[in-house]
C-alpha positions in Angstrom: 42.6 -43.0 -11.5 40.6 -46.5 -10.8 37.2 -45.0 -10.9 35.5 -47.5 -13.4 34.5 -44.6 -16.0 37.8 -43.5 -15.8 39.1 -46.5 -17.3 36.5 -46.7 -19.3 38.1 -43.9 -21.0 41.5 -44.6 -20.7 40.8 -47.7 -22.6 39.1 -46.3 -25.2 42.0 -43.4 -25.6 44.5 -46.3 -26.0 42.5 -48.2 -28.7 42.2 -44.7 -30.5 45.6 -44.1 -30.4 46.6 -47.7 -31.3 44.1 -47.3 -34.3 46.3 -44.0 -35.1 49.1 -45.8 -35.1 50.6 -44.5 -32.2 53.4 -45.6 -30.1 52.0 -45.0 -26.4 52.8 -45.5 -23.0 50.1 -44.7 -19.9 47.8 -41.9 -20.8 47.0 -39.4 -18.2 43.5 -38.4 -17.1 42.7 -35.7 -14.9 40.1 -33.3 -13.1 40.4 -30.3 -14.8 40.9 -27.2 -11.8 37.9 -25.6 -13.7 34.6 -27.7 -13.4 33.5 -25.3 -17.3 36.0 -27.6 -18.4 34.6 -31.4 -17.7 35.1 -34.1 -15.3 37.7 -35.8 -16.7 40.6 -34.4 -19.1 43.8 -35.5 -21.5 46.4 -34.0 -22.7 47.4 -37.5 -25.1 47.5 -35.0 -28.4 50.3 -32.8 -26.8 51.9 -35.6 -25.7 52.0 -37.7 -28.9 51.4 -34.6 -31.6 54.9 -34.7 -32.8 55.2 -38.3 -33.3 51.7 -38.4 -35.3 53.4 -35.9 -37.6 50.3 -33.3 -36.8 49.3 -30.1 -34.7 48.2 -31.5 -31.7 44.5 -29.7 -32.0 44.4 -31.8 -35.3 45.6 -34.8 -33.5 42.9 -34.3 -30.8 40.0 -33.7 -32.9 41.2 -37.1 -35.1 41.1 -39.0 -31.3 37.7 -37.6 -30.8 36.1 -38.6 -33.7 37.5 -42.3 -33.2 36.5 -42.8 -29.5 32.8 -44.0 -30.3 30.6 -44.0 -27.1 32.1 -44.2 -23.7 29.9 -45.2 -21.0 29.1 -42.6 -18.9 30.1 -39.8 -20.8 27.5 -37.4 -22.1 29.8 -35.5 -24.0 33.8 -35.0 -25.2 35.2 -32.2 -26.6 38.4 -30.6 -27.7 39.5 -27.5 -26.2 42.7 -25.0 -26.3 45.8 -26.5 -28.1 44.4 -29.9 -27.9 43.3 -31.0 -24.4 40.4 -33.6 -24.5 37.5 -33.0 -21.9 34.9 -35.4 -21.1 31.5 -34.5 -19.5 29.8 -37.3 -17.2 26.4 -38.2 -18.3 23.2 -36.7 -15.4 22.9 -40.9 -14.4 26.6 -41.5 -14.2 27.0 -38.4 -11.7 23.6 -39.3 -9.9 24.9 -42.7 -9.1 27.8 -40.7 -7.4 25.1 -39.6 -5.4 23.5 -42.6 -4.4 27.1 -43.9 -3.7 27.9 -41.5 -1.5 24.7 -42.2 0.8 26.1 -46.0 1.6 27.5 -46.3 4.8 30.0 -48.1 3.5 32.8 -46.4 1.1 35.9 -48.4 2.4 37.6 -48.6 -0.7 38.6 -51.8 -2.8 40.1 -50.8 -5.8 43.0 -49.4 -4.7 46.9 -50.1 -4.5 46.9 -50.0 -1.1 44.1 -52.8 -0.5 45.1 -55.8 1.1 48.5 -54.6 2.6 49.7 -54.6 5.9 50.9 -50.9 6.8 52.5 -49.6 10.4 52.5 -46.3 10.8 54.7 -44.6 13.5 53.8 -41.4 14.5 53.7 -38.8 17.6 56.7 -40.2 19.5 57.1 -38.3 22.6 59.3 -38.7 25.5 58.6 -39.5 28.8 60.1 -36.7 31.2 59.3 -34.1 28.7 56.4 -31.9 27.7 54.2 -32.8 25.0 54.6 -29.5 23.2 52.6 -27.9 20.0 55.7 -29.9 18.0 54.2 -33.3 18.6 51.1 -31.8 17.6 52.5 -32.1 13.9 53.3 -35.3 13.3 50.4 -36.6 15.4 47.6 -34.5 13.0 49.5 -36.0 10.0 50.2 -39.5 11.0 46.7 -40.1 12.2 45.4 -38.6 8.8 48.1 -40.8 6.9 46.5 -44.3 9.0 43.3 -43.4 8.0 44.0 -42.5 4.2 45.4 -46.1 3.9 42.5 -47.6 6.1 40.2 -45.9 3.6 41.7 -47.2 0.4 41.8 -50.9 1.9 44.8 -51.4 4.1 45.2 -53.1 7.5 46.6 -50.3 9.5 48.5 -50.5 12.8 49.5 -47.3 14.7 52.8 -47.4 16.4 54.1 -45.0 19.3 58.0 -44.8 19.8 58.9 -43.1 23.0 62.5 -42.3 24.5 62.3 -43.6 28.3 65.6 -43.8 28.4 68.2 -41.1 27.7 70.3 -38.2 29.0 67.3 -36.1 29.0 65.6 -38.6 31.6 69.2 -38.3 33.3 68.6 -34.3 33.4 64.7 -34.6 34.6 65.9 -37.0 37.5 68.8 -35.4 38.6 66.8 -32.0 39.2 63.9 -34.3 41.2 67.0 -35.8 43.6 68.4 -32.7 44.0 65.2 -31.5 45.4 64.3 -34.4 47.1 61.4 -34.7 44.9 59.9 -38.4 45.8 56.3 -38.3 44.1 56.5 -35.7 41.0 53.8 -34.1 39.4 53.6 -33.3 36.2 54.5 -29.7 37.3 57.1 -31.1 38.5 58.6 -32.9 35.3 57.8 -30.0 33.0 60.5 -28.0 34.9 62.9 -30.7 35.8 64.0 -31.4 32.4 65.3 -27.1 30.8 66.3 -27.1 34.2 68.6 -29.9 34.2 69.3 -29.0 30.4 70.6 -25.4 31.6 73.1 -27.1 34.3 74.4 -30.2 31.7 75.5 -27.4 29.6 76.6 -24.9 32.2 78.1 -27.0 35.3 80.9 -29.1 34.5 80.4 -31.0 37.9 76.5 -31.5 37.5 77.1 -33.1 33.6 79.4 -35.2 35.2 77.2 -36.5 37.9 73.8 -36.3 35.1 76.1 -38.9 32.8 77.0 -41.4 35.9 73.1 -41.1 37.0 72.3 -41.5 33.4 74.4 -45.1 33.3 72.4 -46.1 36.6 69.4 -45.7 34.9 70.5 -48.0 32.4 71.9 -50.9 34.3 69.3 -50.3 37.2 71.9 -50.4 39.8 70.5 -47.4 42.4 67.1 -48.3 43.7 66.1 -45.2 45.0 66.5 -44.0 41.2 64.8 -46.9 39.9 61.7 -46.0 42.1 61.9 -42.7 41.3 62.3 -43.2 37.3 59.1 -45.5 37.7 57.1 -43.0 39.1 58.1 -40.4 36.6 57.9 -42.6 33.6 54.3 -43.5 34.3 53.4 -40.2 35.0 53.9 -39.0 31.8 52.8 -42.2 29.8 49.6 -41.6 31.6 49.5 -38.0 30.7 50.1 -38.4 27.0 47.1 -40.7 27.1 44.9 -37.8 28.0 46.3 -35.7 25.6 45.8 -38.8 22.4 42.6 -38.8 24.1 41.7 -35.2 23.1 43.0 -35.7 19.4 41.0 -38.7 18.9 44.4 -41.1 18.9 44.3 -44.8 20.1 47.5 -46.5 19.1 47.5 -50.6 18.7 51.8 -50.5 19.7 53.6 -48.6 22.3 57.3 -49.2 21.7 60.2 -47.9 24.0 64.0 -47.1 23.8 64.4 -48.9 26.8 63.3 -52.4 25.1 64.6 -51.3 21.9 68.4 -50.5 23.5 69.4 -53.7 24.1 68.2 -55.1 20.8 70.3 -52.7 18.9 73.2 -53.7 20.7 72.9 -57.3 20.0 72.2 -56.4 16.4 75.5 -54.0 16.3 77.5 -56.7 17.8 76.2 -59.3 15.4 77.8 -57.5 12.4 81.0 -56.2 12.6 81.6 -55.8 9.0 78.9 -53.1 9.0 79.5 -51.4 12.1 83.1 -51.5 13.0 85.3 -50.1 16.2 86.4 -46.4 15.8 88.2 -44.8 18.5 86.4 -46.8 21.2 82.7 -46.5 19.5 81.0 -48.8 17.5 80.0 -46.5 13.8 78.7 -46.9 10.8 80.6 -45.4 8.0 78.1 -43.9 5.8 80.7 -42.1 3.2 81.1 -45.6 1.7 77.1 -44.8 0.8 76.9 -41.0 -0.1 75.6 -40.5 3.7 77.8 -39.6 6.6 79.4 -41.3 9.6 77.1 -42.1 12.8 78.2 -43.5 16.2 75.5 -46.3 16.9 77.6 -47.3 20.3 79.0 -45.3 22.2 82.6 -45.1 24.6 80.4 -46.7 27.6 78.7 -49.2 25.3 75.9 -47.8 25.5 73.5 -47.6 22.4 72.7 -44.1 20.8 69.8 -43.2 19.1 70.9 -44.9 16.2 71.6 -48.3 17.5 68.0 -48.2 18.9 66.2 -47.7 15.8 67.8 -50.8 14.6 66.4 -52.4 17.8 62.9 -50.9 17.5 62.7 -51.8 13.6 63.6 -55.8 14.4 60.6 -55.1 17.0 58.1 -53.6 14.6 58.9 -56.8 12.7 58.2 -59.5 15.3 54.6 -57.5 16.7 53.1 -57.2 12.8 54.5 -58.8 9.8 54.2 -55.7 7.6 54.2 -54.9 3.9 55.7 -51.6 4.7 56.6 -49.4 7.6 56.3 -45.2 7.9 57.6 -43.1 10.5 56.6 -39.8 10.4 59.3 -37.7 11.8 60.7 -34.2 11.6 62.4 -32.5 8.6 65.4 -31.9 10.6 65.7 -35.6 10.8 65.8 -36.3 7.4 69.5 -37.1 7.1 69.7 -39.5 10.2 67.3 -41.5 8.7 68.9 -41.6 5.4 72.0 -42.7 7.2 69.9 -45.2 9.9 67.6 -46.9 6.9 71.0 -47.8 5.0 72.5 -49.2 8.1 69.2 -51.1 8.8 69.3 -52.6 5.1 72.8 -54.0 5.8 72.1 -55.8 9.2 68.8 -56.6 8.3 68.1 -57.4 4.9 64.6 -58.9 5.5 63.5 -55.0 6.1 65.1 -54.1 2.4 61.9 -52.6 0.8 59.6 -52.3 3.6 61.3 -49.2 5.0 59.8 -45.9 4.6 59.6 -42.5 6.1 58.2 -39.0 5.4 59.6 -35.5 7.3 57.2 -32.9 8.3 57.7 -29.2 9.0 57.4 -27.1 12.3 54.3 -25.4 14.0 55.3 -21.9 14.5 53.9 -18.6 15.6 55.4 -15.4 15.2 57.5 -15.9 18.0 59.6 -18.5 16.1 60.5 -21.7 16.6 60.3 -23.3 20.6 62.8 -25.7 22.4 61.7 -28.2 25.3 65.3 -27.7 26.0 65.2 -24.4 27.4 61.7 -24.3 28.6 60.3 -21.9 25.9 57.6 -24.1 24.8 53.9 -24.0 24.6 52.4 -27.6 25.8 50.0 -29.3 23.5 47.0 -29.5 25.7 47.4 -25.8 26.9 46.9 -24.9 23.1 43.8 -27.3 22.5 42.4 -25.8 25.7 42.9 -22.3 24.5 40.8 -22.9 21.5 38.0 -24.7 23.3 37.8 -22.0 25.6 37.6 -19.4 22.5 35.1 -21.9 21.0 33.1 -21.8 24.1 30.8 -19.0 23.5 29.6 -20.7 19.6 29.5 -24.2 21.3 26.8 -22.4 24.2 24.6 -20.7 21.4 24.6 -24.0 19.4 21.8 -26.3 20.0 24.2 -29.4 21.1 23.8 -32.0 24.0 27.3 -31.0 25.7 29.0 -27.8 24.7 31.7 -28.5 26.6 32.6 -31.7 24.5 31.8 -29.4 21.1 34.0 -27.0 22.3 37.1 -29.2 22.1 36.0 -30.6 18.5 36.2 -27.5 17.5 39.6 -26.9 18.7 40.5 -30.2 17.4 39.4 -28.9 13.8 41.2 -25.8 14.4 44.8 -27.3 15.0 44.1 -30.1 13.0 43.0 -28.4 9.9 46.0 -25.6 10.0 48.4 -28.4 9.8 46.8 -30.6 7.5 46.6 -27.6 5.2 50.1 -27.6 4.1 52.0 -30.2 2.2 54.3 -32.5 4.4 57.6 -31.1 4.8 56.2 -27.7 4.8 56.1 -25.3 7.8 52.8 -24.2 9.9 52.1 -20.5 10.7 49.8 -21.3 13.4 47.0 -18.3 13.1 44.2 -18.4 15.8 42.1 -16.2 14.3 41.4 -18.0 11.0 41.9 -21.1 13.0 38.6 -20.9 14.9 36.9 -18.9 11.5 33.5 -20.0 10.5 34.4 -18.0 7.1 36.2 -20.8 5.0 39.9 -22.2 5.0 39.6 -23.8 8.8 38.2 -26.7 10.6 35.3 -25.5 12.0 33.9 -24.4 8.7 34.2 -27.8 7.1 32.7 -28.7 10.7 29.7 -26.0 9.9 28.9 -27.2 6.7 29.0 -31.0 7.9 26.0 -29.7 10.8 24.2 -27.4 8.2 24.0 -30.5 6.4 23.1 -33.4 8.7 20.3 -30.5 10.4 18.7 -30.3 7.2 18.3 -34.2 6.8 17.2 -34.3 10.2 14.3 -31.4 9.1 13.2 -33.6 6.0 12.9 -36.8 8.0 10.7 -34.5 10.4 8.7 -33.3 7.8 8.4 -36.5 6.2 10.4 -36.8 2.8 11.7 -39.8 1.3 14.9 -38.4 0.1 15.5 -40.1 -3.4 17.8 -39.5 -6.4 16.1 -38.6 -9.8 19.2 -39.3 -12.3 17.1 -37.0 -14.7 17.6 -33.9 -13.1 21.0 -31.8 -14.7 24.1 -32.4 -13.1 25.6 -29.2 -11.2 29.1 -27.8 -9.8 28.1 -29.8 -6.4 27.6 -33.5 -8.0 30.3 -33.1 -9.9 32.7 -32.3 -7.1 30.9 -34.9 -5.2 31.7 -37.3 -7.8 35.5 -37.0 -7.1 35.6 -37.4 -3.5 36.8 -41.1 -4.0 39.3 -40.6 -6.3 40.2 -37.4 -3.9 40.9 -39.9 -1.5 42.8 -42.1 -3.5 45.3 -39.5 -5.0 46.4 -38.2 -1.0 46.6 -41.7 0.1 48.6 -42.6 -3.1 51.2 -40.2 -2.3 50.7 -40.3 1.8 49.8 -36.3 1.3 46.4 -35.2 3.5 46.7 -31.4 2.0 45.3 -33.1 -1.2 42.4 -34.0 0.6 42.1 -31.3 2.8 41.8 -28.4 -0.4 39.4 -30.8 -2.0 37.0 -31.0 1.0 37.7 -26.9 1.2 36.2 -27.1 -2.4 33.5 -29.2 -1.7 32.2 -27.4 1.6 32.3 -24.3 -0.3 30.5 -25.4 -3.2 27.7 -26.5 -0.9 27.5 -23.5 1.2 27.1 -21.6 -2.5 24.3 -24.2 -3.5 22.3 -24.1 -0.1 22.5 -19.9 -0.7 20.9 -20.2 -4.3 18.6 -23.5 -3.6 15.7 -23.6 -1.3 15.8 -27.2 -0.2 12.7 -28.0 1.6 10.5 -26.7 -0.4 7.2 -28.3 -0.4 7.5 -29.4 -4.0 8.6 -33.1 -5.6 11.9 -31.9 -6.3 12.7 -31.6 -2.7 13.3 -35.2 -2.5 16.3 -35.4 -4.9 17.6 -32.1 -2.9 17.5 -33.6 0.2 19.1 -37.0 -1.2 22.1 -34.6 -2.5 22.0 -33.2 0.9 22.5 -36.7 2.7 25.3 -37.3 -0.1 26.8 -34.3 1.1 26.4 -34.8 4.4 28.1 -38.2 4.4 30.7 -37.2 2.1 32.0 -34.5 4.7 31.8 -36.8 7.7 34.0 -39.1 6.0 36.4 -36.9 4.9 36.4 -35.2 8.2 37.0 -38.8 9.9 40.1 -39.3 7.4 41.8 -35.6 8.7 41.4 -37.1 12.0 38.6 -34.2 12.4 35.4 -34.6 15.1 31.7 -34.3 12.4 29.6 -32.5 15.3 25.9 -32.6 14.3 25.0 -29.6 15.8 26.9 -26.5 15.5 
C-alpha cells in the first residue's frame, strides 16, 4: 500500500517494534473486510508474539501504547487475538473525497510508474470467426493495459494474428473448390469448418491442402495470392468493427506471415539450441524439465513456436519494452513454458522481460465451442443479442442515442461477467444476470454511475455549490471511496482485474444503500457536502468503469 497514510502507519509500527527490541521484516497492512474493524489492520503482533515471548494480544497492546500520534489516524484499537485496527480521521477521509473529485487521478507512486509495458491480447486469426472465446482475452487484456496505464506505466497494446498456416489453406481450399473469387464474411465463416472436416476425413483433400499451404507461404500461385489477399483484408476489416464495439484500439499489429521468416532465421542461427531431429528442427525441453517441441517442420516451414521467436524480436524492435505480457488461454500454458525457455536461450537480451497470463474459457450450458467444427457463437452475435435485449431499457431512458446506449449496456454485460472472475477461472455466462440492474453486473455499475451523474447535474441546475465539509463524520461510503487508489494499485500489481471489479461492486452497492437512506437535495446547508460526495462517487465509478473497459453512460 503506497498511500501516505499507510506509509505513516507502517513507519510507526516499525518504530514501535524496534523499540520493543524485536527483529522484523516487512509489516503487512490490510484493509479489513468488515468496515467496523477500521480502515487499516495489521497482524504484526500475532506474527512476532513468539519472538517477544508474550501473548499476541499483550504484544498488540504494547505496540499500540508506543505508537504515539499518527497523522490522519483518529483511533487505534486492539481486536480479537491481537489484531491492531486503525481508524482514519474525518479530515483524512475528507481529503479522499476532494481527491476523487479531481479529473486527474493517474498514479505516480506505483511500482509501475515510468515502466514501458507491451500487452498482447485478443489474437484472432484471419479466415476464421471472431468467436466469443476471443472476447475473454480482449476484455482481460484491455483491462490489464488500462490498470497499468492508470498506474503510471507507458502501455502499448499489441495484437498478434495468424494470417498464415494450415487454417488459411483449409479455408482457401474450399473457396477455390467452389470458385468463390470475391468472398464475403459468410463465405469465410463457412469455409474453415468445412475445410477442417475435409482435411481430417479425406486423404486427397489433406494432401491438396498441405500443398496449398506451401503455396501460400512461398507466394508461387497468383490465383491463390489474389484470393488470400482478399480474404485477409476482409477478415481484418471485420475484426476492426468488433474492436470498435469493444472500445479497443491497438498500437501494434503483428502477423505470423511476418514473424515466420524472422523465427526461421533465429532458429537457423542457433543450432546449439535447436538441433536437427528426423528432418525437423526441435527444442529439447526435457533438458529443462519441460517437453520437446518442433520449431521447423520437415518442409522447413516455421511452426507456431518459431513464429513466437520472430514475434518476440519484432516486439523488441517496435517497442523497447521493460516487459511484454501475453494474454492467452489456459491450454497454452505448457506451450508457453517451452517457447519462453527457448526465447531466453536464443534471445538472451529478453531474459526477464517476457511474461504471460492464461485465462479460462467462456462457457454456456452447452459446453465448449470449437471453430474447427463450426459449432461456435460469434462474438458480434453475442454483443448484438445482448444489445437487442437492452433496447427496451435504452428506449425508456433519456439517452440521446438509445441505439448507442443499448450497445454500451451489452459491452458492460459481457465484460463484467468475464472480469469478475480471476484470470485462470472459466466463465459461465448467464445472460439474465449479465443484463440485470439488481447487482453483480456491469449494467448495475453503469446505472449507479448514471444515477450519481444525474444527481450532480440536478444540483447544478439548482445552483448548489458542492463543497466538502471536513467536520462531517465518516460513513461507510466515504471509507470505501478512500480505498479506490489502493484497490487499483493492488489489481494492477497482480494483473488481476477481478480484484477491482469486486471492489467496484461493493462500492456501488454502498452508494445505492446510502442514496436510499439520504435525501441529497434537501435544501439544507448540508446538501453541498452531500453533492460533493456524490460527485466523488460519480468520478470514481467513471474511472473504475474505464479501467474495466466498460462505457460509463450518463443516462440510463
